[in-house]
Structure formats: structure tokens, C-alpha cells
C-alpha positions in Angstrom: -56.2 34.8 -22.3 -53.4 35.8 -24.2 -52.7 39.2 -22.1 -53.0 36.5 -18.9 -50.1 34.2 -19.6 -48.0 37.7 -20.9 -47.4 38.8 -17.4 -47.1 35.2 -16.0 -44.2 35.2 -18.6 -43.3 38.7 -17.6 -43.7 37.5 -13.9 -41.4 34.6 -14.5 -38.5 35.8 -16.5 -38.3 38.1 -13.3 -38.2 35.8 -11.3 -35.6 33.8 -12.8 -33.1 37.1 -13.6 -33.5 37.7 -10.2 -31.7 34.1 -9.2 -28.4 33.7 -8.5 -27.5 30.9 -11.9 -24.6 30.9 -13.0 -20.8 29.5 -12.3 -20.1 30.4 -8.8 -23.9 28.7 -7.4 -23.2 25.6 -9.9 -19.9 24.9 -8.3 -21.5 26.0 -5.1 -23.7 22.9 -5.3 -21.3 20.0 -6.0 -19.2 21.4 -2.7 -19.4 18.9 -0.1 -19.9 20.4 3.6 -16.8 18.7 5.2 -14.8 20.2 1.6 -12.2 22.7 2.2 -11.7 22.6 -1.7 -12.3 20.9 -5.0 -9.7 18.2 -6.2 -8.0 19.7 -9.7 -8.3 18.0 -13.7 -4.3 16.9 -12.6 -5.4 15.0 -8.8 -8.2 13.6 -11.0 -5.8 11.6 -12.9 -3.6 10.8 -10.5 -7.0 9.7 -8.3 -7.7 7.5 -11.4 -4.7 6.2 -12.3 -3.3 5.7 -9.4 -7.1 2.7 -8.6 -5.4 1.4 -12.6 -2.1 0.6 -10.5 -4.0 -1.0 -7.9 -5.7 -3.1 -10.9 -2.1 -4.3 -12.4 0.4 -3.3 -9.2 -1.0 -3.9 -6.3 0.6 -3.6 -2.8 -1.2 -3.3 0.2 1.6 0.3 0.5 -0.4 1.8 -2.2 -4.2 0.6 -1.1 -3.1 2.6 2.2 -2.4 5.7 1.0 -5.0 6.0 -1.9 -8.0 4.1 -0.6 -9.7 6.0 2.9 -10.5 4.7 5.7 -14.1 4.0 5.5 -14.4 2.7 2.5 -17.3 1.0 0.7 -17.2 0.1 -3.1 -20.7 -0.8 -5.2 -19.7 -2.9 -8.7 -22.9 -5.5 -10.0 -19.8 -6.1 -12.4 -17.9 -7.8 -9.4 -20.9 -9.0 -7.7 -22.2 -11.0 -11.0 -18.4 -12.5 -10.3 -18.6 -13.5 -6.8 -21.7 -15.1 -7.7 -21.7 -17.1 -10.1 -23.2 -19.5 -11.4 -26.1 -18.5 -9.1 -26.8 -15.1 -9.4 -30.3 -13.5 -8.2 -31.8 -10.1 -8.4 -30.7 -9.9 -4.7 -27.5 -10.3 -5.4 -27.1 -6.9 -7.1 -27.7 -3.1 -5.9 -25.8 -3.9 -3.0 -22.6 -2.5 -1.1 -19.9 -5.3 -2.5 -17.0 -4.1 -0.5 -18.3 -2.5 2.6 -14.8 -1.5 4.1 -11.3 -0.7 3.2 -9.8 -4.1 4.0 -12.2 -6.1 2.9 -11.7 -4.5 -0.8 -7.7 -4.8 -0.5 -7.9 -7.9 0.7 -10.2 -9.1 -2.6 -8.0 -7.0 -4.4 -4.5 -8.8 -3.4 -6.3 -11.6 -3.9 -6.6 -11.4 -8.0 -4.3 -11.1 -10.3 -2.6 -8.2 -11.6 -4.4 -7.2 -15.4 -2.6 -3.7 -17.6 -4.7 -0.4 -17.2 -5.6 2.2 -19.5 -6.6 5.5 -19.4 -9.4 6.5 -21.7 -10.8 9.3 -20.5 -11.0 11.8 -17.2 -14.1 14.3 -15.9 -13.7 15.7 -12.3 -16.6 17.7 -10.3 -15.9 19.4 -6.7 -15.5 16.0 -4.5 -16.0 13.0 -7.4 -13.4 12.3 -10.6 -15.1 9.8 -13.3 -12.9 7.7 -15.5 -13.5 5.9 -18.3 -10.0 2.8 -18.8 -9.1 -0.3 -20.3 -8.4 -4.0 -18.7 -6.3 -6.2 -21.2 -6.3 -9.8 -19.8 -4.9 -11.9 -22.2 -6.1 -11.6 -25.8 -9.2 -9.1 -25.0 -9.6 -5.3 -24.4 -12.2 -4.8 -21.7 -13.8 -1.1 -21.4 -14.9 0.5 -17.8 -16.0 3.1 -16.2 -16.3 4.7 -12.5 -17.0 7.7 -10.3 -15.2 7.9 -7.7 -15.9 10.4 -4.4 -12.9 11.6 -2.9 -12.1 13.0 0.2 -8.8 15.4 1.8 -6.4 12.9 3.0 -6.8 13.3 6.9 -3.7 11.3 7.7 -0.4 12.5 6.6 1.2 10.2 4.3 -2.1 9.3 2.6 -3.9 10.4 -0.7 -2.1 11.6 -3.7 -2.0 15.1 -5.2 0.5 18.0 -6.3 -0.2 20.4 -4.3 -0.4 20.5 -0.3 -4.0 19.0 -0.5 -4.3 15.1 -0.8 -6.6 12.6 -1.9 -8.2 10.0 -1.5 -11.2 7.6 -2.3 -14.5 7.5 0.0 -16.3 5.3 -1.9 -16.4 4.1 -5.3 -18.6 3.3 -8.0 -17.1 1.1 -10.7 -18.7 -1.1 -13.9 -17.5 -2.9 -16.9 -17.8 -6.1 -19.3 -17.7 -9.7 -16.8 -18.9 -11.4 -19.5 -15.3 -11.7 -20.7 -14.3 -12.7 -16.7 -16.3 -15.4 -16.8 -15.6 -16.5 -20.3 -11.4 -16.7 -19.1 -12.9 -18.9 -15.5 -15.9 -21.2 -17.3 -13.2 -24.4 -16.7 -14.3 -23.7 -13.4 -17.9 -22.7 -13.4 -20.3 -25.2 -13.2 -23.4 -23.9 -16.0 -21.2 -22.6 -19.4 -20.2 -23.9 -21.9 -17.0 -24.4 -23.5 -17.6 -20.9 -25.5 -18.2 -19.2 -22.0 -22.2 -18.9 -22.6 -24.4 -19.5 -19.6 -25.9 -22.7 -19.6 -28.7 -22.3 -17.1 -31.6 -21.1 -18.1 -32.4 -16.6 -17.6 -36.5 -16.1 -18.1 -36.7 -12.9 -19.3 -39.3 -10.6 -17.7 
């Protein structure tokens, strides 16, 4: 029995040694078929701060530069605000904004909120970042993943070099309870302290 196990482990080790596991294969695994290059660390920071500019100092022209055609956005935090106080389970886990136009129209209607970037990480075609939004008297932490693609139109996208990047898909979550507290006077079902008073059943 011990001889069989030893032989099996030797064969397994030989198989693994023959596989091209290394930095090159990892990079290829992160690449997508429609991308000819990978976003740099510096350009990833530009994308993250660019999204922050949409939140803090919105302009339609900047939105057209940073956001790709065919953009989609998914955020249960935003869905919670949109559907309060009648939020149900079926409101969550869905696309929040299905088009670039609907997203930009939604952001245009919101007051600007100071944005500060905390951390940024990037893979070949995605930027992950942590941030703080600072509405009056609060500091709201959030985290987001922005999938990016090379800009297809001249004059659009951000980047230090000749390759420019736009956000094509966005996933973001933040402390929406702060906004529920701020909006308590206009949401039926919240008391003066911003606590939701409707009955909630926890399974």
C-alpha cells in the first residue's frame, strides 16, 4: 500500500512539474480575448479617481469620457436606497443600471459628495478600489470592482499613454444605512433616529 501511494505521488509531482504554472500563464488567464493589452497600475488609479469624479463633481462630458457604451452597473446598496422602504428580496442581485444613459442620468440627479481614494488594485482588465465618501457629518466606506476595456472612440477613455480605458461593468457596495439615515424624514417607516421600524423577518 505504501509503495502504491509513493508511486502515485511521484507521478503527480512529475505531472505538475510539466505544467506551465508561472507568472506568464497567470497573466494570460487574466487576459480577455477582446483585449490586446493590460491596464497599468497608474491607469488603474486614473480609472478609480475618474469614477470618484462622477460622484463628487458630475458632468455629462466627463461621464461620456470614462463610461463605455454598453455599460452596466450592479449595486445592492443603490438598490436598497431606490426601493426603500419597500425593499424585497427580489430587488437585490439584479442589474441596477442597464445602460450608460440611465446611469449618467441617475448620477446627474444626485448632489456631489466628496470622494477620497483609499486603495487600488488591478488585474489585466479590472480595477478594484476602496474609497470614502463624505456627506455632511459622515464618512462612508465603499468598495468597487470596475471592469475596463480599451476605449473605442477617439477622445474617450483615460490613460497616461496611447491606450485609453473606459469602465464597461461596475460592481459596487457601500454603507447605504448612512443615506437611509439622512433621508429618514422622507422615508415612511423610519423613526427619528433613522432606524427602520418596519418588521423584518430573519430566517
